[in-house]
C-alpha positions in Angstrom: -11.3 -13.6 8.0 -8.0 -11.9 7.5 -6.4 -12.0 3.7 -3.3 -11.5 2.7 -3.7 -8.6 -0.9 -2.0 -6.4 -3.3 -2.4 -3.4 -4.7 -1.0 -1.9 -7.1 -0.6 1.6 -7.8 -1.3 2.3 -3.7 0.7 6.0 -4.0 -2.6 8.5 -4.6 -6.3 7.5 -6.0 -8.5 4.4 -5.7 -5.7 2.9 -4.7 -4.5 4.1 -2.1 -8.1 4.7 -1.0 -8.2 0.1 -1.3 -5.8 0.4 0.9 -7.4 1.9 3.2 -10.5 0.3 3.6 -8.7 -3.1 3.3 -6.8 -2.2 6.3 -9.8 -1.4 8.2 -11.4 -5.4 7.5 -8.3 -5.8 9.0 -6.2 -7.6 6.4 -1.9 -7.1 5.6 -2.2 -5.0 2.2 0.7 -5.0 0.1 0.8 -1.6 -1.6 2.2 -1.6 -4.9 4.4 1.7 -5.1 6.7 2.7 -8.6 9.9 5.1 -7.0 9.4 4.4 -2.9 12.4 5.5 -2.1 12.6 8.4 -4.4 9.2 10.2 -5.8 6.6 8.3 -3.6 8.8 7.8 -0.6 6.6 10.5 0.9 3.6 8.2 0.2 4.8 4.9 1.2 5.6 6.6 4.8 2.4 7.8 4.5 0.5 4.8 3.9 2.6 2.3 6.5 1.6 5.3 9.1 -2.0 4.3 8.0 -2.5 1.1 9.2 -1.1 2.1 12.8 -4.1 3.0 14.1 -5.8 0.7 11.9 -7.0 -3.5 12.1 -5.1 -4.2 9.3 -0.7 -3.5 7.8 -0.8 -1.7 5.5 3.3 -2.5 3.7 4.4 -0.4 1.5 6.4 -2.3 -1.4 8.3 -1.3 -4.8 6.6 -2.6 -7.7 6.6 -1.4 -10.9 4.6 -3.2 -13.8 6.6 -1.5 -16.7 9.6 -3.0 -15.8 10.5 -6.8 -16.5 12.8 -7.4 -13.9 
């Protein structure tokens, strides 16, 4: 069964690894990153590119849990 999953802090470390592992299992992963058009633009592009060879999908999204807006 395919699930849709949201991961915060997916630009590196445990968040990035978790996004990849879940996409390998065929899930759709919304990978939350801060500053997706700025300092994390390269990480967002890499995450999106990872899913090209995986059964699941990684979709980078702008997410800043410190910003109430």
